[in-house]
C-alpha positions, 0 to 999 in steps of 0.5 A: 934749222937751229935758228928757227926756234929763236925766231919764234921766241922773238916773234912772241916778244912784246905781244900780249900773252906770249904772242898770238895767244901763245902760238909763238911759244907753242910753235917753238916747243913743237919745233924743238921736237923736229931737231932730233928727227932732222939731226939724226937723219942728217948724221946718217950721211957720210962720204966714207959710208962704206966704212960703216960695214965695220958695224956688221962685223961687231958682235951686235945683233942688229942696228938697234944699239947704234941707233939708240947711241946716235939718238942719245947723242943727238938728244944730249949734245944738241937738243938739250943745250938748245932747249936750255938756251931757248928756255933762258932766252924766252924767260928773259924776253917774255913778260909772263913766265907761266908761258914757258909751260907752252914748251912742255908738249914739245919736250914731251914729244922729244923722245918720240921724234928721236925714235921716229928717225930710228925706225927700221934701223935706218939711223946707223951713223954715217952709213948712207952715201952723201948722194942720197942726201940730195934726194927730193924726199928729204925736202918733203920730210922737212916740209911735212915736219914743219906742217906737223909742228904748226898743227901741234902748236895750234892745238897747244895754243887752243888748249892753253887759251881754253883751259884744256892745257893740262888735259892735253899734256896728260893725253900727250904723255900717255900717247907718247909713252905708248908710242915710244915703247912700241917703237923701241920694241919694233927697233929691237926686232930689226936685224941687219939687212943683207949686204948684197 
């Protein structure tokens, strides 16, 4: 999962305008948003999932604080180092440093992707048995996420080549802010589900 953005950056190397009109760099930025979504979903599974009942005994009104903690850990310990290393690799490989701006829409979407994984209080760490990790729905989520990344990358590359990039960034920033606040409020209202 973490090697895919590096492959996208390397594909853009040596081509004019960051590869296919900036599509490779835009796809790398869009794919970065999937890292917290997929990592948070992966960290839900554990062989000792029954130990997560201890979370219910803690003086916590619901799963929101645990979900926020896991989201912050994934963003700071996995996503941020990946973003910095990809930025350095891209900076060393591409000819025009201005093409690094194509990462921006993906970076703006990072908090929203992290919150999507937390919706409904489902992102409690190590709380789901590993047998459920083998469900076919996980593959569908990954494929759907990849399709979304390709669509976003296409829109970003189109906006970049047609001079609408900063309008796209403005609109995305406003939309991402509204979505983030709404999802955070929704998560705050979630209480623990029944243990039966």
